C-alpha positions in Angstrom: 0.0 0.0 0.0 3.0 2.3 0.3 2.7 3.1 -3.4 -0.9 4.4 -3.0 0.0 6.3 0.1 2.9 7.9 -1.7 0.6 9.0 -4.5 -1.9 10.4 -2.0 0.8 12.2 -0.2 2.0 13.7 -3.4 -1.6 14.9 -4.0 -1.7 16.5 -0.5 -3.9 13.8 1.1 -2.7 12.8 4.5 -5.6 10.5 5.5 -8.0 8.2 3.6 -10.8 10.0 5.5 -10.1 13.0 3.3 -11.3 11.1 0.3 -14.8 11.1 -1.1 -16.8 7.9 -0.8 -16.0 7.1 -4.5 -12.3 7.8 -4.0 -12.3 5.6 -0.9 -13.8 2.7 -2.9 -11.1 3.2 -5.5 -8.5 3.2 -2.8 -9.8 0.0 -1.3 -10.0 -1.7 -4.8 -6.4 -0.6 -5.6 -5.2 -1.6 -2.1 -6.7 -5.1 -2.5 -5.2 -5.5 -6.0 -1.7 -4.4 -4.8 -1.8 -6.8 -1.9 -2.5 -9.6 -4.4 -5.7 -11.6 -4.4 -5.3 -15.1 -3.1 -7.0 -17.8 -5.2 -8.7 -20.6 -3.4 -9.2 -24.1 -4.7 -12.9 -23.2 -5.0 -12.0 -20.2 -7.2 -9.9 -22.4 -9.5 -12.6 -25.1 -9.5 -15.3 -22.6 -10.6 -13.0 -21.3 -13.3 -12.3 -24.8 -14.6 -16.0 -25.7 -14.5 -16.8 -22.5 -16.6 -14.1 -23.5 -19.1 -15.5 -27.0 -19.4 -19.0 -25.6 -19.9 -17.7 -23.2 -22.5 -16.0 -25.9 -24.4 -19.1 -28.2 -24.3 -21.4 -25.4 -25.5 -19.1 -24.6 -28.4 -18.6 -28.2 -29.3 -22.3 -28.9 -29.4 -23.8 -25.7 -30.8 -21.2 -24.0 -33.0 -20.2 -25.0 -36.5 -16.5 -25.5 -36.2 -13.8 -26.2 -38.7 -11.5 -29.2 -38.1 -8.8 -27.1 -36.5 -11.2 -25.5 -34.0 -12.8 -28.8 -33.2 -9.4 -30.4 -32.4 -8.4 -27.4 -30.4 -11.6 -27.4 -28.3 -11.4 -31.1 -27.7 -7.8 -30.9 -26.6 -8.6 -27.9 -24.3 -11.5 -29.8 -22.8 -9.4 -32.8 -22.1 -6.7 -30.7 -20.5 -9.1 -28.7 -18.3 -10.8 -32.0 -17.2 -7.4 -33.4 -16.3 -6.5 -30.3 -14.3 -9.9 -30.4 -12.5 -9.4 -34.1 -11.7 -6.0 -33.3 -10.3 -7.4 -30.5 -8.2 -10.2 -32.7 -6.9 -8.0 -35.7 -6.1 -7.2 -34.8 -2.5 -10.9 -34.5 -1.7 -11.7 -37.7 -3.4 -8.9 -39.5 -1.6 -10.2 -38.1 1.7 -13.7 -39.4 1.0 -12.4 -42.9 0.0 -10.3 -43.2 3.1 -13.1 -41.9 5.3 -15.5 -44.6 3.9 -12.8 -47.2 4.4 -12.3 -46.3 8.0 -16.1 -46.0 8.7 -16.6 -49.5 7.2 -14.0 -50.8 9.6 -15.8 -49.2 12.5 -19.1 -51.0 11.7 
């Protein structure tokens, strides 16, 4: 945030309270962006699901030439593999939980 504070100082602003509500919102947005947003597994999973859906829609509803068809099928395969990799710890946990529960019964 030092970069934003330096800019504000250069503009004669000594406190965020001096900013208008719109400027404060911009300040918060810029501050968040400069700190770096942390992606979660859920964020990545939602992105991958959207990519899968996009590929499926294009493959089933759009007239594609051979090159586009091959590209989308390769993309779909890659995205599914990444999604499976991301989901594998959760699946392993569920399998082990079921195995342990079956031993308890």
